[in-house]
mmCIF file of the N, C-alpha and C atoms, coordinates in Angstrom:
data_MODEL
# 
_entry.id   MODEL 
# 
loop_
_atom_site.group_PDB 
_atom_site.id 
_atom_site.type_symbol 
_atom_site.label_atom_id 
_atom_site.label_alt_id 
_atom_site.label_comp_id 
_atom_site.label_asym_id 
_atom_site.label_entity_id 
_atom_site.label_seq_id 
_atom_site.pdbx_PDB_ins_code 
_atom_site.Cartn_x 
_atom_site.Cartn_y 
_atom_site.Cartn_z 
_atom_site.occupancy 
_atom_site.B_iso_or_equiv 
_atom_site.pdbx_formal_charge 
_atom_site.auth_seq_id 
_atom_site.auth_comp_id 
_atom_site.auth_asym_id 
_atom_site.auth_atom_id 
_atom_site.pdbx_PDB_model_num 
ATOM 1   N N  . MET A 1 1  ? -3.767 -144.524 84.890  1.00 0.00 ? 1  MET A N  1 
ATOM 2   C CA . MET A 1 1  ? -3.987 -144.071 86.237  1.00 0.00 ? 1  MET A CA 1 
ATOM 3   C C  . MET A 1 1  ? -4.274 -142.582 86.187  1.00 0.00 ? 1  MET A C  1 
ATOM 4   N N  . SER A 1 2  ? -5.040 -142.123 87.133  1.00 0.00 ? 2  SER A N  1 
ATOM 5   C CA . SER A 1 2  ? -5.422 -140.720 87.137  1.00 0.00 ? 2  SER A CA 1 
ATOM 6   C C  . SER A 1 2  ? -4.231 -139.832 87.472  1.00 0.00 ? 2  SER A C  1 
ATOM 7   N N  . SER A 1 3  ? -4.319 -138.584 87.069  1.00 0.00 ? 3  SER A N  1 
ATOM 8   C CA . SER A 1 3  ? -3.223 -137.666 87.347  1.00 0.00 ? 3  SER A CA 1 
ATOM 9   C C  . SER A 1 3  ? -3.241 -137.207 88.798  1.00 0.00 ? 3  SER A C  1 
ATOM 10  N N  . ARG A 1 4  ? -4.413 -137.246 89.431  1.00 0.00 ? 4  ARG A N  1 
ATOM 11  C CA . ARG A 1 4  ? -4.510 -136.878 90.843  1.00 0.00 ? 4  ARG A CA 1 
ATOM 12  C C  . ARG A 1 4  ? -4.513 -138.144 91.675  1.00 0.00 ? 4  ARG A C  1 
ATOM 13  N N  . LYS A 1 5  ? -3.469 -138.324 92.460  1.00 0.00 ? 5  LYS A N  1 
ATOM 14  C CA . LYS A 1 5  ? -3.327 -139.544 93.252  1.00 0.00 ? 5  LYS A CA 1 
ATOM 15  C C  . LYS A 1 5  ? -3.352 -139.196 94.735  1.00 0.00 ? 5  LYS A C  1 
ATOM 16  N N  . PRO A 1 6  ? -3.886 -140.095 95.557  1.00 0.00 ? 6  PRO A N  1 
ATOM 17  C CA . PRO A 1 6  ? -3.812 -139.874 97.002  1.00 0.00 ? 6  PRO A CA 1 
ATOM 18  C C  . PRO A 1 6  ? -2.363 -139.929 97.485  1.00 0.00 ? 6  PRO A C  1 
ATOM 19  N N  . SER A 1 7  ? -2.092 -139.257 98.597  1.00 0.00 ? 7  SER A N  1 
ATOM 20  C CA . SER A 1 7  ? -0.716 -139.174 99.076  1.00 0.00 ? 7  SER A CA 1 
ATOM 21  C C  . SER A 1 7  ? -0.168 -140.543 99.479  1.00 0.00 ? 7  SER A C  1 
ATOM 22  N N  . GLY A 1 8  ? -1.026 -141.446 99.968  1.00 0.00 ? 8  GLY A N  1 
ATOM 23  C CA . GLY A 1 8  ? -0.559 -142.784 100.336 1.00 0.00 ? 8  GLY A CA 1 
ATOM 24  C C  . GLY A 1 8  ? -0.057 -143.560 99.146  1.00 0.00 ? 8  GLY A C  1 
ATOM 25  N N  . ARG A 1 9  ? -0.760 -143.468 98.037  1.00 0.00 ? 9  ARG A N  1 
ATOM 26  C CA . ARG A 1 9  ? -0.327 -144.160 96.828  1.00 0.00 ? 9  ARG A CA 1 
ATOM 27  C C  . ARG A 1 9  ? 0.964  -143.553 96.289  1.00 0.00 ? 9  ARG A C  1 
ATOM 28  N N  . LYS A 1 10 ? 1.082  -142.230 96.367  1.00 0.00 ? 10 LYS A N  1 
ATOM 29  C CA . LYS A 1 10 ? 2.308  -141.574 95.911  1.00 0.00 ? 10 LYS A CA 1 
ATOM 30  C C  . LYS A 1 10 ? 3.510  -142.051 96.713  1.00 0.00 ? 10 LYS A C  1 
ATOM 31  N N  . LYS A 1 11 ? 3.337  -142.179 98.033  1.00 0.00 ? 11 LYS A N  1 
ATOM 32  C CA . LYS A 1 11 ? 4.445  -142.630 98.881  1.00 0.00 ? 11 LYS A CA 1 
ATOM 33  C C  . LYS A 1 11 ? 4.864  -144.044 98.518  1.00 0.00 ? 11 LYS A C  1 
ATOM 34  N N  . ARG A 1 12 ? 3.900  -144.914 98.255  1.00 0.00 ? 12 ARG A N  1 
ATOM 35  C CA . ARG A 1 12 ? 4.231  -146.290 97.868  1.00 0.00 ? 12 ARG A CA 1 
ATOM 36  C C  . ARG A 1 12 ? 4.945  -146.327 96.527  1.00 0.00 ? 12 ARG A C  1 
ATOM 37  N N  . LEU A 1 13 ? 4.493  -145.521 95.576  1.00 0.00 ? 13 LEU A N  1 
ATOM 38  C CA . LEU A 1 13 ? 5.138  -145.495 94.265  1.00 0.00 ? 13 LEU A CA 1 
ATOM 39  C C  . LEU A 1 13 ? 6.558  -144.946 94.359  1.00 0.00 ? 13 LEU A C  1 
ATOM 40  N N  . ILE A 1 14 ? 6.757  -143.948 95.202  1.00 0.00 ? 14 ILE A N  1 
ATOM 41  C CA . ILE A 1 14 ? 8.091  -143.365 95.344  1.00 0.00 ? 14 ILE A CA 1 
ATOM 42  C C  . ILE A 1 14 ? 9.048  -144.370 95.962  1.00 0.00 ? 14 ILE A C  1 
ATOM 43  N N  . SER A 1 15 ? 8.606  -145.061 97.028  1.00 0.00 ? 15 SER A N  1 
ATOM 44  C CA . SER A 1 15 ? 9.493  -146.029 97.668  1.00 0.00 ? 15 SER A CA 1 
ATOM 45  C C  . SER A 1 15 ? 9.762  -147.216 96.757  1.00 0.00 ? 15 SER A C  1 
ATOM 46  N N  . ALA A 1 16 ? 8.773  -147.640 95.977  1.00 0.00 ? 16 ALA A N  1 
ATOM 47  C CA . ALA A 1 16 ? 8.990  -148.742 95.042  1.00 0.00 ? 16 ALA A CA 1 
ATOM 48  C C  . ALA A 1 16 ? 9.939  -148.326 93.930  1.00 0.00 ? 16 ALA A C  1 
ATOM 49  N N  . GLY A 1 17 ? 9.893  -147.077 93.516  1.00 0.00 ? 17 GLY A N  1 
ATOM 50  C CA . GLY A 1 17 ? 10.813 -146.591 92.496  1.00 0.00 ? 17 GLY A CA 1 
ATOM 51  C C  . GLY A 1 17 ? 12.244 -146.546 92.981  1.00 0.00 ? 17 GLY A C  1 
ATOM 52  N N  . ARG A 1 18 ? 12.436 -146.219 94.266  1.00 0.00 ? 18 ARG A N  1 
ATOM 53  C CA . ARG A 1 18 ? 13.784 -146.209 94.834  1.00 0.00 ? 18 ARG A CA 1 
ATOM 54  C C  . ARG A 1 18 ? 14.354 -147.613 94.934  1.00 0.00 ? 18 ARG A C  1 
ATOM 55  N N  . GLN A 1 19 ? 13.511 -148.594 95.225  1.00 0.00 ? 19 GLN A N  1 
ATOM 56  C CA . GLN A 1 19 ? 13.984 -149.960 95.411  1.00 0.00 ? 19 GLN A CA 1 
ATOM 57  C C  . GLN A 1 19 ? 14.449 -150.600 94.111  1.00 0.00 ? 19 GLN A C  1 
ATOM 58  N N  . THR A 1 20 ? 13.945 -150.143 92.991  1.00 0.00 ? 20 THR A N  1 
ATOM 59  C CA . THR A 1 20 ? 14.269 -150.794 91.730  1.00 0.00 ? 20 THR A CA 1 
ATOM 60  C C  . THR A 1 20 ? 15.455 -150.153 91.013  1.00 0.00 ? 20 THR A C  1 
ATOM 61  N N  . LYS A 1 21 ? 16.105 -149.195 91.637  1.00 0.00 ? 21 LYS A N  1 
ATOM 62  C CA . LYS A 1 21 ? 17.274 -148.578 91.012  1.00 0.00 ? 21 LYS A CA 1 
ATOM 63  C C  . LYS A 1 21 ? 18.454 -149.541 91.034  1.00 0.00 ? 21 LYS A C  1 
ATOM 64  N N  . TRP A 1 22 ? 19.424 -149.284 90.171  1.00 0.00 ? 22 TRP A N  1 
ATOM 65  C CA . TRP A 1 22 ? 20.642 -150.084 90.176  1.00 0.00 ? 22 TRP A CA 1 
ATOM 66  C C  . TRP A 1 22 ? 21.445 -149.771 91.423  1.00 0.00 ? 22 TRP A C  1 
ATOM 67  N N  . ALA A 1 23 ? 22.299 -150.691 91.795  1.00 0.00 ? 23 ALA A N  1 
ATOM 68  C CA . ALA A 1 23 ? 23.182 -150.476 92.932  1.00 0.00 ? 23 ALA A CA 1 
ATOM 69  C C  . ALA A 1 23 ? 24.236 -149.438 92.565  1.00 0.00 ? 23 ALA A C  1 
ATOM 70  N N  . PRO A 1 24 ? 24.819 -148.750 93.546  1.00 0.00 ? 24 PRO A N  1 
ATOM 71  C CA . PRO A 1 24 ? 25.884 -147.795 93.260  1.00 0.00 ? 24 PRO A CA 1 
ATOM 72  C C  . PRO A 1 24 ? 27.124 -148.486 92.685  1.00 0.00 ? 24 PRO A C  1 
ATOM 73  N N  . PHE A 1 25 ? 27.937 -147.736 91.969  1.00 0.00 ? 25 PHE A N  1 
ATOM 74  C CA . PHE A 1 25 ? 29.087 -148.324 91.277  1.00 0.00 ? 25 PHE A CA 1 
ATOM 75  C C  . PHE A 1 25 ? 30.113 -148.895 92.249  1.00 0.00 ? 25 PHE A C  1 
ATOM 76  N N  . TRP A 1 26 ? 30.212 -148.337 93.463  1.00 0.00 ? 26 TRP A N  1 
ATOM 77  C CA . TRP A 1 26 ? 31.233 -148.808 94.397  1.00 0.00 ? 26 TRP A CA 1 
ATOM 78  C C  . TRP A 1 26 ? 30.835 -150.108 95.090  1.00 0.00 ? 26 TRP A C  1 
ATOM 79  N N  . ILE A 1 27 ? 29.608 -150.561 94.917  1.00 0.00 ? 27 ILE A N  1 
ATOM 80  C CA . ILE A 1 27 ? 29.169 -151.835 95.509  1.00 0.00 ? 27 ILE A CA 1 
ATOM 81  C C  . ILE A 1 27 ? 29.789 -153.015 94.752  1.00 0.00 ? 27 ILE A C  1 
ATOM 82  N N  . ILE A 1 28 ? 30.014 -152.854 93.451  1.00 0.00 ? 28 ILE A N  1 
ATOM 83  C CA . ILE A 1 28 ? 30.490 -153.963 92.612  1.00 0.00 ? 28 ILE A CA 1 
ATOM 84  C C  . ILE A 1 28 ? 31.842 -154.499 93.087  1.00 0.00 ? 28 ILE A C  1 
ATOM 85  N N  . PRO A 1 29 ? 32.884 -153.671 93.228  1.00 0.00 ? 29 PRO A N  1 
ATOM 86  C CA . PRO A 1 29 ? 34.140 -154.247 93.728  1.00 0.00 ? 29 PRO A CA 1 
ATOM 87  C C  . PRO A 1 29 ? 34.043 -154.746 95.166  1.00 0.00 ? 29 PRO A C  1 
ATOM 88  N N  . LYS A 1 30 ? 33.167 -154.135 95.958  1.00 0.00 ? 30 LYS A N  1 
ATOM 89  C CA . LYS A 1 30 ? 33.034 -154.553 97.354  1.00 0.00 ? 30 LYS A CA 1 
ATOM 90  C C  . LYS A 1 30 ? 32.373 -155.926 97.453  1.00 0.00 ? 30 LYS A C  1 
ATOM 91  N N  . LYS A 1 31 ? 31.376 -156.166 96.617  1.00 0.00 ? 31 LYS A N  1 
ATOM 92  C CA . LYS A 1 31 ? 30.625 -157.421 96.705  1.00 0.00 ? 31 LYS A CA 1 
ATOM 93  C C  . LYS A 1 31 ? 31.235 -158.534 95.855  1.00 0.00 ? 31 LYS A C  1 
ATOM 94  N N  . PHE A 1 32 ? 31.640 -158.216 94.630  1.00 0.00 ? 32 PHE A N  1 
ATOM 95  C CA . PHE A 1 32 ? 32.094 -159.233 93.687  1.00 0.00 ? 32 PHE A CA 1 
ATOM 96  C C  . PHE A 1 32 ? 33.607 -159.322 93.554  1.00 0.00 ? 32 PHE A C  1 
ATOM 97  N N  . GLY A 1 33 ? 34.350 -158.324 94.050  1.00 0.00 ? 33 GLY A N  1 
ATOM 98  C CA . GLY A 1 33 ? 35.798 -158.337 93.947  1.00 0.00 ? 33 GLY A CA 1 
ATOM 99  C C  . GLY A 1 33 ? 36.296 -157.333 92.923  1.00 0.00 ? 33 GLY A C  1 
ATOM 100 N N  . VAL A 1 34 ? 37.498 -156.854 93.136  1.00 0.00 ? 34 VAL A N  1 
ATOM 101 C CA . VAL A 1 34 ? 38.089 -155.856 92.243  1.00 0.00 ? 34 VAL A CA 1 
ATOM 102 C C  . VAL A 1 34 ? 38.419 -156.515 90.906  1.00 0.00 ? 34 VAL A C  1 
ATOM 103 N N  . GLY A 1 35 ? 38.102 -155.830 89.822  1.00 0.00 ? 35 GLY A N  1 
ATOM 104 C CA . GLY A 1 35 ? 38.384 -156.350 88.482  1.00 0.00 ? 35 GLY A CA 1 
ATOM 105 C C  . GLY A 1 35 ? 37.255 -157.180 87.904  1.00 0.00 ? 35 GLY A C  1 
ATOM 106 N N  . LYS A 1 36 ? 36.225 -157.439 88.668  1.00 0.00 ? 36 LYS A N  1 
ATOM 107 C CA . LYS A 1 36 ? 35.095 -158.233 88.172  1.00 0.00 ? 36 LYS A CA 1 
ATOM 108 C C  . LYS A 1 36 ? 34.158 -157.319 87.401  1.00 0.00 ? 36 LYS A C  1 
ATOM 109 N N  . ARG A 1 37 ? 33.802 -157.738 86.199  1.00 0.00 ? 37 ARG A N  1 
ATOM 110 C CA . ARG A 1 37 ? 32.903 -156.921 85.387  1.00 0.00 ? 37 ARG A CA 1 
ATOM 111 C C  . ARG A 1 37 ? 31.483 -157.458 85.517  1.00 0.00 ? 37 ARG A C  1 
ATOM 112 N N  . VAL A 1 38 ? 30.726 -156.816 86.373  1.00 0.00 ? 38 VAL A N  1 
ATOM 113 C CA . VAL A 1 38 ? 29.354 -157.214 86.661  1.00 0.00 ? 38 VAL A CA 1 
ATOM 114 C C  . VAL A 1 38 ? 28.483 -155.984 86.519  1.00 0.00 ? 38 VAL A C  1 
ATOM 115 N N  . HIS A 1 39 ? 27.290 -156.160 86.002  1.00 0.00 ? 39 HIS A N  1 
ATOM 116 C CA . HIS A 1 39 ? 26.363 -155.049 85.862  1.00 0.00 ? 39 HIS A CA 1 
ATOM 117 C C  . HIS A 1 39 ? 25.815 -154.658 87.230  1.00 0.00 ? 39 HIS A C  1 
ATOM 118 N N  . PRO A 1 40 ? 25.610 -153.365 87.492  1.00 0.00 ? 40 PRO A N  1 
ATOM 119 C CA . PRO A 1 40 ? 25.104 -152.946 88.804  1.00 0.00 ? 40 PRO A CA 1 
ATOM 120 C C  . PRO A 1 40 ? 23.721 -153.504 89.151  1.00 0.00 ? 40 PRO A C  1 
ATOM 121 N N  . SER A 1 41 ? 22.962 -153.913 88.156  1.00 0.00 ? 41 SER A N  1 
ATOM 122 C CA . SER A 1 41 ? 21.634 -154.468 88.464  1.00 0.00 ? 41 SER A CA 1 
ATOM 123 C C  . SER A 1 41 ? 21.742 -155.852 89.093  1.00 0.00 ? 41 SER A C  1 
ATOM 124 N N  . ALA A 1 42 ? 22.904 -156.502 88.994  1.00 0.00 ? 42 ALA A N  1 
ATOM 125 C CA . ALA A 1 42 ? 23.079 -157.822 89.600  1.00 0.00 ? 42 ALA A CA 1 
ATOM 126 C C  . ALA A 1 42 ? 23.099 -157.735 91.119  1.00 0.00 ? 42 ALA A C  1 
ATOM 127 N N  . ALA A 1 43 ? 23.414 -156.568 91.673  1.00 0.00 ? 43 ALA A N  1 
ATOM 128 C CA . ALA A 1 43 ? 23.466 -156.399 93.117  1.00 0.00 ? 43 ALA A CA 1 
ATOM 129 C C  . ALA A 1 43 ? 22.176 -155.791 93.661  1.00 0.00 ? 43 ALA A C  1 
ATOM 130 N N  . THR A 1 44 ? 21.177 -155.635 92.816  1.00 0.00 ? 44 THR A N  1 
ATOM 131 C CA . THR A 1 44 ? 19.904 -155.078 93.246  1.00 0.00 ? 44 THR A CA 1 
ATOM 132 C C  . THR A 1 44 ? 18.962 -156.218 93.601  1.00 0.00 ? 44 THR A C  1 
ATOM 133 N N  . SER A 1 45 ? 18.386 -156.163 94.804  1.00 0.00 ? 45 SER A N  1 
ATOM 134 C CA . SER A 1 45 ? 17.578 -157.294 95.268  1.00 0.00 ? 45 SER A CA 1 
ATOM 135 C C  . SER A 1 45 ? 16.191 -157.309 94.639  1.00 0.00 ? 45 SER A C  1 
ATOM 136 N N  . LYS A 1 46 ? 15.536 -156.146 94.555  1.00 0.00 ? 46 LYS A N  1 
ATOM 137 C CA . LYS A 1 46 ? 14.174 -156.097 94.037  1.00 0.00 ? 46 LYS A CA 1 
ATOM 138 C C  . LYS A 1 46 ? 14.204 -155.628 92.592  1.00 0.00 ? 46 LYS A C  1 
ATOM 139 N N  . LYS A 1 47 ? 13.865 -156.516 91.698  1.00 0.00 ? 47 LYS A N  1 
ATOM 140 C CA . LYS A 1 47 ? 13.807 -156.155 90.281  1.00 0.00 ? 47 LYS A CA 1 
ATOM 141 C C  . LYS A 1 47 ? 12.344 -156.130 89.864  1.00 0.00 ? 47 LYS A C  1 
ATOM 142 N N  . ARG A 1 48 ? 11.811 -154.937 89.749  1.00 0.00 ? 48 ARG A N  1 
ATOM 143 C CA . ARG A 1 48 ? 10.412 -154.792 89.390  1.00 0.00 ? 48 ARG A CA 1 
ATOM 144 C C  . ARG A 1 48 ? 10.306 -153.746 88.290  1.00 0.00 ? 48 ARG A C  1 
ATOM 145 N N  . SER A 1 49 ? 9.485  -154.016 87.320  1.00 0.00 ? 49 SER A N  1 
ATOM 146 C CA . SER A 1 49 ? 9.245  -153.059 86.250  1.00 0.00 ? 49 SER A CA 1 
ATOM 147 C C  . SER A 1 49 ? 7.793  -152.595 86.325  1.00 0.00 ? 49 SER A C  1 
ATOM 148 N N  . TRP A 1 50 ? 7.548  -151.372 85.952  1.00 0.00 ? 50 TRP A N  1 
ATOM 149 C CA . TRP A 1 50 ? 6.185  -150.855 85.979  1.00 0.00 ? 50 TRP A CA 1 
ATOM 150 C C  . TRP A 1 50 ? 5.313  -151.604 84.990  1.00 0.00 ? 50 TRP A C  1 
ATOM 151 N N  . ARG A 1 51 ? 5.949  -152.239 83.990  1.00 0.00 ? 51 ARG A N  1 
ATOM 152 C CA . ARG A 1 51 ? 5.179  -152.957 82.986  1.00 0.00 ? 51 ARG A CA 1 
ATOM 153 C C  . ARG A 1 51 ? 4.893  -154.391 83.407  1.00 0.00 ? 51 ARG A C  1 
ATOM 154 N N  . ARG A 1 52 ? 5.879  -155.058 84.017  1.00 0.00 ? 52 ARG A N  1 
ATOM 155 C CA . ARG A 1 52 ? 5.742  -156.473 84.349  1.00 0.00 ? 52 ARG A CA 1 
ATOM 156 C C  . ARG A 1 52 ? 4.977  -156.716 85.652  1.00 0.00 ? 52 ARG A C  1 
ATOM 157 N N  . THR A 1 53 ? 5.530  -156.232 86.741  1.00 0.00 ? 53 THR A N  1 
ATOM 158 C CA . THR A 1 53 ? 4.999  -156.557 88.065  1.00 0.00 ? 53 THR A CA 1 
ATOM 159 C C  . THR A 1 53 ? 4.389  -155.317 88.694  1.00 0.00 ? 53 THR A C  1 
ATOM 160 N N  . LYS A 1 54 ? 3.180  -155.435 89.170  1.00 0.00 ? 54 LYS A N  1 
ATOM 161 C CA . LYS A 1 54 ? 2.490  -154.319 89.788  1.00 0.00 ? 54 LYS A CA 1 
ATOM 162 C C  . LYS A 1 54 ? 2.669  -154.366 91.302  1.00 0.00 ? 54 LYS A C  1 
ATOM 163 N N  . ILE A 1 55 ? 2.539  -153.213 91.949  1.00 0.00 ? 55 ILE A N  1 
ATOM 164 C CA . ILE A 1 55 ? 2.588  -153.163 93.399  1.00 0.00 ? 55 ILE A CA 1 
ATOM 165 C C  . ILE A 1 55 ? 1.170  -152.964 93.920  1.00 0.00 ? 55 ILE A C  1 
ATOM 166 N N  . GLN A 1 56 ? 1.035  -153.069 95.228  1.00 0.00 ? 56 GLN A N  1 
ATOM 167 C CA . GLN A 1 56 ? -0.292 -152.979 95.833  1.00 0.00 ? 56 GLN A CA 1 
ATOM 168 C C  . GLN A 1 56 ? -0.871 -151.598 95.613  1.00 0.00 ? 56 GLN A C  1 
ATOM 169 N N  . ARG A 1 57 ? -2.124 -151.555 95.192  1.00 0.00 ? 57 ARG A N  1 
ATOM 170 C CA . ARG A 1 57 ? -2.813 -150.289 94.975  1.00 0.00 ? 57 ARG A CA 1 
ATOM 171 C C  . ARG A 1 57 ? -3.702 -149.997 96.171  1.00 0.00 ? 57 ARG A C  1 
ATOM 172 N N  . GLY A 1 58 ? -4.067 -148.740 96.302  1.00 0.00 ? 58 GLY A N  1 
ATOM 173 C CA . GLY A 1 58 ? -4.984 -148.419 97.376  1.00 0.00 ? 58 GLY A CA 1 
ATOM 174 C C  . GLY A 1 58 ? -5.024 -146.962 97.710  1.00 0.00 ? 58 GLY A C  1 
# 
């Protein structure tokens, strides 16, 4: 991809990057219960990688 991107594409990439982060550490005991050892990515709804799944371009 080019180094100069339109602002609309940058906004989409930024929001998509925020959605794919792991959940915060305090979500795990709240959602799964205290003492449960679960990875924070299990509480993340959108799992997208820049390599696997692409987002809409434009």
